[in-house]
N, C-alpha and C positions, 0 to 999 in steps of 0.2 A: 808437801809431804812426799817422802819416798821411803820405800822399804828396801834396804840393802840386803837382799835375801841370801846372797853368796856367803856372807859371814856364817849364817846358820846352816844352809844346805851343803856348802862345799867344805866347811871347816869344823863347825860345831858338831853336827850329827855324824860327820865322818871321823870325828876325833882326830883332827890334824892340827896339833898345837903350832907346829912350824908354819904351816900355811895360814893359820889364823893370825899369828904374830906378824907375818909379812903383809897380810891384807890390812891389818891395823896400821902398820907403818905407811902403806900406800894411801890409805884413807887420810891419815894425818897430813901427808904432803898435799893432797888435794883440798883438804879442809882449809889450809892456809890461803889457798887461792880463792875459795868461797868467801872467807872472811874479808879479804882484800876488796872484793867486789860488792860487799854489802852496803846498802844505803842507810842513812841514819835512822829511818823508821822500820827497817827490817828486823825480824825477830827469828833467831835460829834456835831450835831445840834438837839436841841429839840424845837419843835414848834407845832402849830396846824393849821388845814386848815380853821377853822372858830370858832367863839365864840359859846358857848352854856351854858348860865347861868342856873345852876340847880335850882335856886330859882325863875326864871321867869315863868309867867303863859304861858300856851300853850306848844306845843312840837316842834316848829320850832327853827331853829338856831337863835341866838341873835347876836348883833352887836358889841361885845367887840373887842378891839384890841387883837391879840393873842401874847403870849410870844415868844421870840426868844432867846434861850440860846445856846451859842456856846463855845466849849471847845476843846483844844488840849493840851497834856502834854508839847508840845514844844512852846506854846504861852508865850510870855514875856510881854503881856499887859493885865493882868487880871483885872476884875471888870470895864471894859470899856463899855460904852453905845454905841450901834450901831445905836441909834436913831430910829425913826419911819420909817420903810421900806415901800415903796409905792407899792411894788409888790412882789409876791412869786418868780418871776424870778430872784430876787437878790440872793436867796439861790442857785438856779441852776447855776448862773454866778460864785458864790463863789466856789461851788463844782468843776466846770470845771476849774477854775483858780488853785485850789488846785492840779489838775492833769495836769496842764500846757496845757489845751485845751482852745482855744479862744471861749468865750461865744458869742452867737448870740443875746440874749436879757438880760435885767437886768443889774444892777450895782453891781459888785462884792465888797464885803467888806473884801476880803482876806487880803489886805495890812493893814487893821485896826487891824487884829487879829494875823498876822503871824510875824515871826522873819525875813522874807525876806526883 
């Protein structure tokens, strides 16, 4: 897990669309390197904890739906929509199922992305 706080602190709250766009392009370049280094049983989830439109007035969080991109080299169901998730606990439930641990909350989408 990592929190890429600069997207939020430097570009979202500062309402800097150009900086935000450049940061996304930089992240995209680095993401390709991460994907190249992944092992077959690795699971990568890219998401955000809230919206923050850099073009919106004010400095508060905004109400967009956040992306959820999931990848593993062992996935055999690429380009599949996971639909609109209702809670972040779905990510936790999926991570726990990936490690064969029973989730307490949330609805896992592991079967939708795995070869199992």
